[in-house]
PyMOL Python script that loads the backbone (N, CA, C, O; Angstrom):
from pymol import cmd

cmd.read_pdbstr("""\
ATOM      1  N   MET A   1       0.851  -1.187   0.000  1.00  0.00           N
ATOM      2  CA  MET A   1       0.000   0.000   0.000  1.00  0.00           C
ATOM      3  C   MET A   1       0.891   1.243   0.000  1.00  0.00           C
ATOM      4  O   MET A   1       1.928   1.276   0.662  1.00  0.00           O
ATOM      5  N   GLU A   2       0.479   2.246  -0.740  1.00  0.00           N
ATOM      6  CA  GLU A   2       1.232   3.491  -0.793  1.00  0.00           C
ATOM      7  C   GLU A   2       0.916   4.345   0.432  1.00  0.00           C
ATOM      8  O   GLU A   2      -0.194   4.308   0.962  1.00  0.00           O
ATOM      9  N   PHE A   3       1.919   5.119   0.874  1.00  0.00           N
ATOM     10  CA  PHE A   3       1.740   5.992   2.028  1.00  0.00           C
ATOM     11  C   PHE A   3       2.601   7.237   1.848  1.00  0.00           C
ATOM     12  O   PHE A   3       3.526   7.259   1.037  1.00  0.00           O
ATOM     13  N   ASP A   4       2.281   8.264   2.616  1.00  0.00           N
ATOM     14  CA  ASP A   4       2.974   9.546   2.503  1.00  0.00           C
ATOM     15  C   ASP A   4       4.004   9.766   3.603  1.00  0.00           C
ATOM     16  O   ASP A   4       4.947  10.537   3.424  1.00  0.00           O
ATOM     17  N   LYS A   5       3.835   9.100   4.734  1.00  0.00           N
ATOM     18  CA  LYS A   5       4.749   9.255   5.861  1.00  0.00           C
ATOM     19  C   LYS A   5       4.741   7.960   6.661  1.00  0.00           C
ATOM     20  O   LYS A   5       3.726   7.268   6.733  1.00  0.00           O
ATOM     21  N   GLU A   6       5.888   7.639   7.262  1.00  0.00           N
ATOM     22  CA  GLU A   6       5.996   6.413   8.066  1.00  0.00           C
ATOM     23  C   GLU A   6       6.485   6.750   9.464  1.00  0.00           C
ATOM     24  O   GLU A   6       7.389   7.565   9.648  1.00  0.00           O
ATOM     25  N   ILE A   7       5.864   6.100  10.449  1.00  0.00           N
ATOM     26  CA  ILE A   7       6.258   6.230  11.856  1.00  0.00           C
ATOM     27  C   ILE A   7       6.635   4.841  12.357  1.00  0.00           C
ATOM     28  O   ILE A   7       5.870   3.891  12.193  1.00  0.00           O
ATOM     29  N   ASP A   8       7.799   4.723  12.960  1.00  0.00           N
ATOM     30  CA  ASP A   8       8.220   3.457  13.548  1.00  0.00           C
ATOM     31  C   ASP A   8       8.065   3.556  15.060  1.00  0.00           C
ATOM     32  O   ASP A   8       8.839   4.236  15.733  1.00  0.00           O
ATOM     33  N   ALA A   9       7.055   2.868  15.583  1.00  0.00           N
ATOM     34  CA  ALA A   9       6.783   2.886  17.026  1.00  0.00           C
ATOM     35  C   ALA A   9       7.078   1.518  17.642  1.00  0.00           C
ATOM     36  O   ALA A   9       6.502   1.154  18.668  1.00  0.00           O
ATOM     37  N   THR A  10       7.981   0.763  17.007  1.00  0.00           N
ATOM     38  CA  THR A  10       8.314  -0.554  17.547  1.00  0.00           C
ATOM     39  C   THR A  10       8.992  -0.403  18.905  1.00  0.00           C
ATOM     40  O   THR A  10       9.819   0.485  19.112  1.00  0.00           O
ATOM     41  N   GLY A  11       8.624  -1.283  19.815  1.00  0.00           N
ATOM     42  CA  GLY A  11       9.199  -1.267  21.156  1.00  0.00           C
ATOM     43  C   GLY A  11       8.535  -0.290  22.110  1.00  0.00           C
ATOM     44  O   GLY A  11       8.867  -0.260  23.295  1.00  0.00           O
ATOM     45  N   LEU A  12       7.611   0.502  21.615  1.00  0.00           N
ATOM     46  CA  LEU A  12       6.926   1.479  22.462  1.00  0.00           C
ATOM     47  C   LEU A  12       5.594   0.910  22.940  1.00  0.00           C
ATOM     48  O   LEU A  12       4.909   0.203  22.200  1.00  0.00           O
ATOM     49  N   ASN A  13       5.237   1.221  24.170  1.00  0.00           N
ATOM     50  CA  ASN A  13       3.968   0.765  24.735  1.00  0.00           C
ATOM     51  C   ASN A  13       2.982   1.917  24.811  1.00  0.00           C
ATOM     52  O   ASN A  13       3.353   3.087  24.723  1.00  0.00           O
ATOM     53  N   CYS A  14       1.722   1.558  24.976  1.00  0.00           N
ATOM     54  CA  CYS A  14       0.630   2.513  25.103  1.00  0.00           C
ATOM     55  C   CYS A  14       0.970   3.566  26.159  1.00  0.00           C
ATOM     56  O   CYS A  14       1.446   3.208  27.236  1.00  0.00           O
ATOM     57  N   PRO A  15       0.749   4.811  25.893  1.00  0.00           N
ATOM     58  CA  PRO A  15       0.059   5.428  24.770  1.00  0.00           C
ATOM     59  C   PRO A  15       0.999   5.966  23.685  1.00  0.00           C
ATOM     60  O   PRO A  15       0.546   6.671  22.783  1.00  0.00           O
ATOM     61  N   LEU A  16       2.282   5.652  23.753  1.00  0.00           N
ATOM     62  CA  LEU A  16       3.246   6.264  22.836  1.00  0.00           C
ATOM     63  C   LEU A  16       2.971   6.012  21.352  1.00  0.00           C
ATOM     64  O   LEU A  16       3.112   6.950  20.568  1.00  0.00           O
ATOM     65  N   PRO A  17       2.587   4.803  20.912  1.00  0.00           N
ATOM     66  CA  PRO A  17       2.290   4.646  19.478  1.00  0.00           C
ATOM     67  C   PRO A  17       1.172   5.576  18.997  1.00  0.00           C
ATOM     68  O   PRO A  17       1.251   6.130  17.900  1.00  0.00           O
ATOM     69  N   ILE A  18       0.148   5.742  19.809  1.00  0.00           N
ATOM     70  CA  ILE A  18      -0.956   6.644  19.437  1.00  0.00           C
ATOM     71  C   ILE A  18      -0.477   8.090  19.412  1.00  0.00           C
ATOM     72  O   ILE A  18      -0.840   8.846  18.511  1.00  0.00           O
ATOM     73  N   LEU A  19       0.324   8.478  20.379  1.00  0.00           N
ATOM     74  CA  LEU A  19       0.827   9.853  20.408  1.00  0.00           C
ATOM     75  C   LEU A  19       1.706  10.139  19.197  1.00  0.00           C
ATOM     76  O   LEU A  19       1.622  11.218  18.611  1.00  0.00           O
ATOM     77  N   ARG A  20       2.541   9.188  18.820  1.00  0.00           N
ATOM     78  CA  ARG A  20       3.378   9.356  17.620  1.00  0.00           C
ATOM     79  C   ARG A  20       2.514   9.435  16.369  1.00  0.00           C
ATOM     80  O   ARG A  20       2.791  10.218  15.460  1.00  0.00           O
ATOM     81  N   CYS A  21       1.468   8.621  16.330  1.00  0.00           N
ATOM     82  CA  CYS A  21       0.529   8.641  15.211  1.00  0.00           C
ATOM     83  C   CYS A  21      -0.151  10.006  15.105  1.00  0.00           C
ATOM     84  O   CYS A  21      -0.244  10.584  14.022  1.00  0.00           O
ATOM     85  N   LYS A  22      -0.613  10.502  16.222  1.00  0.00           N
ATOM     86  CA  LYS A  22      -1.296  11.796  16.254  1.00  0.00           C
ATOM     87  C   LYS A  22      -0.387  12.908  15.733  1.00  0.00           C
ATOM     88  O   LYS A  22      -0.819  13.764  14.962  1.00  0.00           O
ATOM     89  N   LYS A  23       0.872  12.887  16.161  1.00  0.00           N
ATOM     90  CA  LYS A  23       1.846  13.883  15.698  1.00  0.00           C
ATOM     91  C   LYS A  23       2.093  13.727  14.196  1.00  0.00           C
ATOM     92  O   LYS A  23       2.153  14.714  13.464  1.00  0.00           O
ATOM     93  N   GLY A  24       2.236  12.485  13.748  1.00  0.00           N
ATOM     94  CA  GLY A  24       2.462  12.235  12.327  1.00  0.00           C
ATOM     95  C   GLY A  24       1.305  12.702  11.467  1.00  0.00           C
ATOM     96  O   GLY A  24       1.517  13.291  10.407  1.00  0.00           O
ATOM     97  N   LEU A  25       0.091  12.447  11.908  1.00  0.00           N
ATOM     98  CA  LEU A  25      -1.089  12.890  11.161  1.00  0.00           C
ATOM     99  C   LEU A  25      -1.167  14.405  11.091  1.00  0.00           C
ATOM    100  O   LEU A  25      -1.636  14.953  10.093  1.00  0.00           O
ATOM    101  N   SER A  26      -0.717  15.091  12.133  1.00  0.00           N
ATOM    102  CA  SER A  26      -0.767  16.555  12.139  1.00  0.00           C
ATOM    103  C   SER A  26       0.168  17.154  11.086  1.00  0.00           C
ATOM    104  O   SER A  26       0.001  18.306  10.685  1.00  0.00           O
ATOM    105  N   GLU A  27       1.145  16.372  10.643  1.00  0.00           N
ATOM    106  CA  GLU A  27       2.102  16.847   9.641  1.00  0.00           C
ATOM    107  C   GLU A  27       1.664  16.522   8.212  1.00  0.00           C
ATOM    108  O   GLU A  27       2.346  16.895   7.257  1.00  0.00           O
ATOM    109  N   LEU A  28       0.530  15.828   8.058  1.00  0.00           N
ATOM    110  CA  LEU A  28       0.032  15.449   6.740  1.00  0.00           C
ATOM    111  C   LEU A  28      -1.100  16.356   6.286  1.00  0.00           C
ATOM    112  O   LEU A  28      -1.746  17.026   7.092  1.00  0.00           O
ATOM    113  N   GLN A  29      -1.322  16.362   4.993  1.00  0.00           N
ATOM    114  CA  GLN A  29      -2.465  17.050   4.412  1.00  0.00           C
ATOM    115  C   GLN A  29      -3.680  16.118   4.481  1.00  0.00           C
ATOM    116  O   GLN A  29      -3.508  14.902   4.554  1.00  0.00           O
ATOM    117  N   PRO A  30      -4.894  16.656   4.461  1.00  0.00           N
ATOM    118  CA  PRO A  30      -6.088  15.805   4.451  1.00  0.00           C
ATOM    119  C   PRO A  30      -6.029  14.794   3.304  1.00  0.00           C
ATOM    120  O   PRO A  30      -5.581  15.114   2.203  1.00  0.00           O
ATOM    121  N   ALA A  31      -6.484  13.577   3.577  1.00  0.00           N
ATOM    122  CA  ALA A  31      -6.537  12.454   2.635  1.00  0.00           C
ATOM    123  C   ALA A  31      -5.184  11.800   2.376  1.00  0.00           C
ATOM    124  O   ALA A  31      -5.115  10.848   1.599  1.00  0.00           O
ATOM    125  N   GLN A  32      -4.115  12.271   2.994  1.00  0.00           N
ATOM    126  CA  GLN A  32      -2.834  11.581   2.879  1.00  0.00           C
ATOM    127  C   GLN A  32      -2.822  10.397   3.837  1.00  0.00           C
ATOM    128  O   GLN A  32      -3.633  10.324   4.760  1.00  0.00           O
ATOM    129  N   THR A  33      -1.896   9.470   3.610  1.00  0.00           N
ATOM    130  CA  THR A  33      -1.857   8.223   4.378  1.00  0.00           C
ATOM    131  C   THR A  33      -0.595   8.121   5.220  1.00  0.00           C
ATOM    132  O   THR A  33       0.512   8.402   4.761  1.00  0.00           O
ATOM    133  N   LEU A  34      -0.799   7.708   6.468  1.00  0.00           N
ATOM    134  CA  LEU A  34       0.288   7.498   7.421  1.00  0.00           C
ATOM    135  C   LEU A  34       0.436   6.001   7.661  1.00  0.00           C
ATOM    136  O   LEU A  34      -0.550   5.295   7.869  1.00  0.00           O
ATOM    137  N   LYS A  35       1.673   5.527   7.629  1.00  0.00           N
ATOM    138  CA  LYS A  35       1.981   4.131   7.959  1.00  0.00           C
ATOM    139  C   LYS A  35       2.609   4.130   9.342  1.00  0.00           C
ATOM    140  O   LYS A  35       3.567   4.861   9.596  1.00  0.00           O
ATOM    141  N   VAL A  36       2.067   3.305  10.242  1.00  0.00           N
ATOM    142  CA  VAL A  36       2.604   3.195  11.601  1.00  0.00           C
ATOM    143  C   VAL A  36       2.929   1.729  11.871  1.00  0.00           C
ATOM    144  O   VAL A  36       2.090   0.850  11.671  1.00  0.00           O
ATOM    145  N   ILE A  37       4.157   1.478  12.327  1.00  0.00           N
ATOM    146  CA  ILE A  37       4.575   0.135  12.702  1.00  0.00           C
ATOM    147  C   ILE A  37       4.683   0.095  14.221  1.00  0.00           C
ATOM    148  O   ILE A  37       5.365   0.925  14.823  1.00  0.00           O
ATOM    149  N   ALA A  38       4.008  -0.872  14.841  1.00  0.00           N
ATOM    150  CA  ALA A  38       4.002  -0.980  16.299  1.00  0.00           C
ATOM    151  C   ALA A  38       4.106  -2.447  16.708  1.00  0.00           C
ATOM    152  O   ALA A  38       3.710  -3.343  15.962  1.00  0.00           O
ATOM    153  N   THR A  39       4.644  -2.674  17.903  1.00  0.00           N
ATOM    154  CA  THR A  39       4.768  -4.040  18.423  1.00  0.00           C
ATOM    155  C   THR A  39       3.910  -4.269  19.661  1.00  0.00           C
ATOM    156  O   THR A  39       3.782  -5.407  20.111  1.00  0.00           O
ATOM    157  N   ASP A  40       3.330  -3.234  20.212  1.00  0.00           N
ATOM    158  CA  ASP A  40       2.475  -3.354  21.401  1.00  0.00           C
ATOM    159  C   ASP A  40       1.195  -4.107  21.030  1.00  0.00           C
ATOM    160  O   ASP A  40       0.448  -3.641  20.170  1.00  0.00           O
ATOM    161  N   PRO A  41       0.922  -5.256  21.652  1.00  0.00           N
ATOM    162  CA  PRO A  41      -0.288  -6.018  21.324  1.00  0.00           C
ATOM    163  C   PRO A  41      -1.578  -5.224  21.521  1.00  0.00           C
ATOM    164  O   PRO A  41      -2.572  -5.494  20.847  1.00  0.00           O
ATOM    165  N   GLY A  42      -1.579  -4.265  22.420  1.00  0.00           N
ATOM    166  CA  GLY A  42      -2.759  -3.441  22.650  1.00  0.00           C
ATOM    167  C   GLY A  42      -2.981  -2.398  21.576  1.00  0.00           C
ATOM    168  O   GLY A  42      -4.009  -1.721  21.571  1.00  0.00           O
ATOM    169  N   ALA A  43      -2.030  -2.259  20.668  1.00  0.00           N
ATOM    170  CA  ALA A  43      -2.127  -1.220  19.632  1.00  0.00           C
ATOM    171  C   ALA A  43      -3.321  -1.434  18.711  1.00  0.00           C
ATOM    172  O   ALA A  43      -3.911  -0.463  18.238  1.00  0.00           O
ATOM    173  N   VAL A  44      -3.684  -2.674  18.450  1.00  0.00           N
ATOM    174  CA  VAL A  44      -4.811  -2.939  17.554  1.00  0.00           C
ATOM    175  C   VAL A  44      -6.084  -2.304  18.106  1.00  0.00           C
ATOM    176  O   VAL A  44      -6.789  -1.588  17.394  1.00  0.00           O
ATOM    177  N   LYS A  45      -6.367  -2.569  19.362  1.00  0.00           N
ATOM    178  CA  LYS A  45      -7.550  -1.988  20.010  1.00  0.00           C
ATOM    179  C   LYS A  45      -7.421  -0.464  20.081  1.00  0.00           C
ATOM    180  O   LYS A  45      -8.385   0.259  19.829  1.00  0.00           O
ATOM    181  N   ASP A  46      -6.235   0.013  20.422  1.00  0.00           N
ATOM    182  CA  ASP A  46      -6.008   1.454  20.563  1.00  0.00           C
ATOM    183  C   ASP A  46      -6.207   2.201  19.243  1.00  0.00           C
ATOM    184  O   ASP A  46      -6.856   3.247  19.215  1.00  0.00           O
ATOM    185  N   PHE A  47      -5.653   1.669  18.150  1.00  0.00           N
ATOM    186  CA  PHE A  47      -5.775   2.348  16.860  1.00  0.00           C
ATOM    187  C   PHE A  47      -7.193   2.301  16.328  1.00  0.00           C
ATOM    188  O   PHE A  47      -7.654   3.261  15.711  1.00  0.00           O
ATOM    189  N   ASN A  48      -7.895   1.194  16.557  1.00  0.00           N
ATOM    190  CA  ASN A  48      -9.307   1.131  16.153  1.00  0.00           C
ATOM    191  C   ASN A  48     -10.123   2.190  16.889  1.00  0.00           C
ATOM    192  O   ASN A  48     -10.929   2.891  16.277  1.00  0.00           O
ATOM    193  N   ALA A  49      -9.918   2.308  18.185  1.00  0.00           N
ATOM    194  CA  ALA A  49     -10.636   3.303  18.980  1.00  0.00           C
ATOM    195  C   ALA A  49     -10.235   4.721  18.577  1.00  0.00           C
ATOM    196  O   ALA A  49     -11.088   5.603  18.470  1.00  0.00           O
ATOM    197  N   PHE A  50      -8.950   4.939  18.356  1.00  0.00           N
ATOM    198  CA  PHE A  50      -8.454   6.262  17.959  1.00  0.00           C
ATOM    199  C   PHE A  50      -9.119   6.708  16.654  1.00  0.00           C
ATOM    200  O   PHE A  50      -9.597   7.837  16.549  1.00  0.00           O
ATOM    201  N   CYS A  51      -9.145   5.818  15.666  1.00  0.00           N
ATOM    202  CA  CYS A  51      -9.746   6.182  14.380  1.00  0.00           C
ATOM    203  C   CYS A  51     -11.249   6.420  14.504  1.00  0.00           C
ATOM    204  O   CYS A  51     -11.784   7.343  13.890  1.00  0.00           O
ATOM    205  N   ALA A  52     -11.923   5.602  15.286  1.00  0.00           N
ATOM    206  CA  ALA A  52     -13.366   5.779  15.479  1.00  0.00           C
ATOM    207  C   ALA A  52     -13.678   7.111  16.153  1.00  0.00           C
ATOM    208  O   ALA A  52     -14.673   7.756  15.825  1.00  0.00           O
ATOM    209  N   GLN A  53     -12.835   7.522  17.090  1.00  0.00           N
ATOM    210  CA  GLN A  53     -13.084   8.760  17.834  1.00  0.00           C
ATOM    211  C   GLN A  53     -12.677  10.013  17.067  1.00  0.00           C
ATOM    212  O   GLN A  53     -13.273  11.073  17.259  1.00  0.00           O
ATOM    213  N   THR A  54     -11.672   9.909  16.201  1.00  0.00           N
ATOM    214  CA  THR A  54     -11.138  11.101  15.537  1.00  0.00           C
ATOM    215  C   THR A  54     -11.615  11.296  14.106  1.00  0.00           C
ATOM    216  O   THR A  54     -11.469  12.381  13.544  1.00  0.00           O
ATOM    217  N   GLY A  55     -12.184  10.252  13.512  1.00  0.00           N
ATOM    218  CA  GLY A  55     -12.671  10.368  12.143  1.00  0.00           C
ATOM    219  C   GLY A  55     -11.638  10.019  11.087  1.00  0.00           C
ATOM    220  O   GLY A  55     -11.938  10.083   9.895  1.00  0.00           O
ATOM    221  N   HIS A  56     -10.425   9.651  11.492  1.00  0.00           N
ATOM    222  CA  HIS A  56      -9.435   9.179  10.532  1.00  0.00           C
ATOM    223  C   HIS A  56      -9.834   7.760  10.122  1.00  0.00           C
ATOM    224  O   HIS A  56     -10.516   7.061  10.871  1.00  0.00           O
ATOM    225  N   GLU A  57      -9.405   7.344   8.935  1.00  0.00           N
ATOM    226  CA  GLU A  57      -9.824   6.037   8.422  1.00  0.00           C
ATOM    227  C   GLU A  57      -8.687   5.026   8.486  1.00  0.00           C
ATOM    228  O   GLU A  57      -7.618   5.239   7.913  1.00  0.00           O
ATOM    229  N   LEU A  58      -8.929   3.928   9.187  1.00  0.00           N
ATOM    230  CA  LEU A  58      -7.964   2.828   9.216  1.00  0.00           C
ATOM    231  C   LEU A  58      -8.165   2.029   7.929  1.00  0.00           C
ATOM    232  O   LEU A  58      -9.119   1.262   7.803  1.00  0.00           O
ATOM    233  N   LEU A  59      -7.255   2.220   6.980  1.00  0.00           N
ATOM    234  CA  LEU A  59      -7.386   1.596   5.673  1.00  0.00           C
ATOM    235  C   LEU A  59      -7.017   0.121   5.689  1.00  0.00           C
ATOM    236  O   LEU A  59      -7.663  -0.702   5.040  1.00  0.00           O
ATOM    237  N   GLN A  60      -5.969  -0.201   6.441  1.00  0.00           N
ATOM    238  CA  GLN A  60      -5.473  -1.568   6.436  1.00  0.00           C
ATOM    239  C   GLN A  60      -4.680  -1.839   7.701  1.00  0.00           C
ATOM    240  O   GLN A  60      -4.028  -0.947   8.244  1.00  0.00           O
ATOM    241  N   LEU A  61      -4.744  -3.067   8.160  1.00  0.00           N
ATOM    242  CA  LEU A  61      -3.969  -3.528   9.310  1.00  0.00           C
ATOM    243  C   LEU A  61      -3.300  -4.827   8.917  1.00  0.00           C
ATOM    244  O   LEU A  61      -3.972  -5.788   8.544  1.00  0.00           O
ATOM    245  N   ASP A  62      -1.966  -4.862   9.000  1.00  0.00           N
ATOM    246  CA  ASP A  62      -1.205  -6.073   8.710  1.00  0.00           C
ATOM    247  C   ASP A  62      -0.547  -6.553   9.994  1.00  0.00           C
ATOM    248  O   ASP A  62      -0.092  -5.750  10.809  1.00  0.00           O
ATOM    249  N   ASN A  63      -0.500  -7.867  10.167  1.00  0.00           N
ATOM    250  CA  ASN A  63       0.141  -8.478  11.329  1.00  0.00           C
ATOM    251  C   ASN A  63       1.079  -9.562  10.815  1.00  0.00           C
ATOM    252  O   ASN A  63       0.634 -10.545  10.223  1.00  0.00           O
ATOM    253  N   ASN A  64       2.388  -9.380  11.043  1.00  0.00           N
ATOM    254  CA  ASN A  64       3.344 -10.383  10.564  1.00  0.00           C
ATOM    255  C   ASN A  64       3.779 -11.331  11.678  1.00  0.00           C
ATOM    256  O   ASN A  64       4.714 -12.111  11.494  1.00  0.00           O
ATOM    257  N   GLY A  65       3.117 -11.274  12.823  1.00  0.00           N
ATOM    258  CA  GLY A  65       3.446 -12.145  13.939  1.00  0.00           C
ATOM    259  C   GLY A  65       4.294 -11.472  15.006  1.00  0.00           C
ATOM    260  O   GLY A  65       4.217 -11.831  16.181  1.00  0.00           O
ATOM    261  N   THR A  66       5.100 -10.500  14.605  1.00  0.00           N
ATOM    262  CA  THR A  66       5.926  -9.778  15.584  1.00  0.00           C
ATOM    263  C   THR A  66       5.588  -8.299  15.648  1.00  0.00           C
ATOM    264  O   THR A  66       5.901  -7.632  16.634  1.00  0.00           O
ATOM    265  N   SER A  67       4.946  -7.778  14.599  1.00  0.00           N
ATOM    266  CA  SER A  67       4.574  -6.359  14.608  1.00  0.00           C
ATOM    267  C   SER A  67       3.274  -6.160  13.842  1.00  0.00           C
ATOM    268  O   SER A  67       2.828  -7.018  13.080  1.00  0.00           O
ATOM    269  N   PHE A  68       2.692  -4.998  14.076  1.00  0.00           N
ATOM    270  CA  PHE A  68       1.461  -4.587  13.414  1.00  0.00           C
ATOM    271  C   PHE A  68       1.776  -3.373  12.561  1.00  0.00           C
ATOM    272  O   PHE A  68       2.509  -2.478  12.983  1.00  0.00           O
ATOM    273  N   THR A  69       1.221  -3.345  11.363  1.00  0.00           N
ATOM    274  CA  THR A  69       1.393  -2.188  10.496  1.00  0.00           C
ATOM    275  C   THR A  69       0.009  -1.616  10.196  1.00  0.00           C
ATOM    276  O   THR A  69      -0.873  -2.304   9.682  1.00  0.00           O
ATOM    277  N   PHE A  70      -0.153  -0.346  10.530  1.00  0.00           N
ATOM    278  CA  PHE A  70      -1.422   0.352  10.344  1.00  0.00           C
ATOM    279  C   PHE A  70      -1.268   1.376   9.220  1.00  0.00           C
ATOM    280  O   PHE A  70      -0.267   2.092   9.160  1.00  0.00           O
ATOM    281  N   TYR A  71      -2.243   1.443   8.346  1.00  0.00           N
ATOM    282  CA  TYR A  71      -2.295   2.474   7.312  1.00  0.00           C
ATOM    283  C   TYR A  71      -3.519   3.326   7.619  1.00  0.00           C
ATOM    284  O   TYR A  71      -4.653   2.849   7.573  1.00  0.00           O
ATOM    285  N   ILE A  72      -3.275   4.581   7.929  1.00  0.00           N
ATOM    286  CA  ILE A  72      -4.340   5.471   8.386  1.00  0.00           C
ATOM    287  C   ILE A  72      -4.433   6.675   7.456  1.00  0.00           C
ATOM    288  O   ILE A  72      -3.456   7.391   7.235  1.00  0.00           O
ATOM    289  N   LYS A  73      -5.628   6.876   6.922  1.00  0.00           N
ATOM    290  CA  LYS A  73      -5.889   8.011   6.029  1.00  0.00           C
ATOM    291  C   LYS A  73      -6.391   9.182   6.864  1.00  0.00           C
ATOM    292  O   LYS A  73      -7.368   9.060   7.602  1.00  0.00           O
ATOM    293  N   LYS A  74      -5.710  10.316   6.738  1.00  0.00           N
ATOM    294  CA  LYS A  74      -6.107  11.500   7.507  1.00  0.00           C
ATOM    295  C   LYS A  74      -7.476  11.993   7.029  1.00  0.00           C
ATOM    296  O   LYS A  74      -7.752  12.059   5.831  1.00  0.00           O
ATOM    297  N   ARG A  75      -8.299  12.325   7.978  1.00  0.00           N
ATOM    298  CA  ARG A  75      -9.651  12.778   7.646  1.00  0.00           C
ATOM    299  C   ARG A  75      -9.597  14.099   6.877  1.00  0.00           C
ATOM    300  O   ARG A  75      -8.660  14.888   6.998  1.00  0.00           O
ATOM    301  N   ILE A  76     -10.637  14.296   6.092  1.00  0.00           N
ATOM    302  CA  ILE A  76     -10.787  15.558   5.377  1.00  0.00           C
ATOM    303  C   ILE A  76     -11.604  16.464   6.288  1.00  0.00           C
ATOM    304  O   ILE A  76     -12.714  16.121   6.694  1.00  0.00           O
ATOM    305  N   ASN A  77     -11.044  17.614   6.599  1.00  0.00           N
ATOM    306  CA  ASN A  77     -11.691  18.500   7.582  1.00  0.00           C
ATOM    307  C   ASN A  77     -13.060  18.884   7.201  1.00  0.00           C
ATOM    308  O   ASN A  77     -13.720  19.623   7.932  1.00  0.00           O
TER     309      ASN A  77
END
""", "prot")
cmd.dss("prot")
cmd.show_as("cartoon", "prot")
cmd.util.cbc("prot")
cmd.orient("prot")
């Protein structure tokens, strides 16, 4: 999947992956895509809740067994 910016949050625990994601999204234009890599098992629940609450769209979630990769489309204001 194509993306405009990547954040590596591997090794970080809640709430740091979400905080890094929030900062990364603030640097993007509306409708651009952010890729976030995280290893915290709670990140799946956290990112789903974050997107539901903020209006950003979780386009795809990949799990390779050791990390999770989230593709998040920034909401259009």
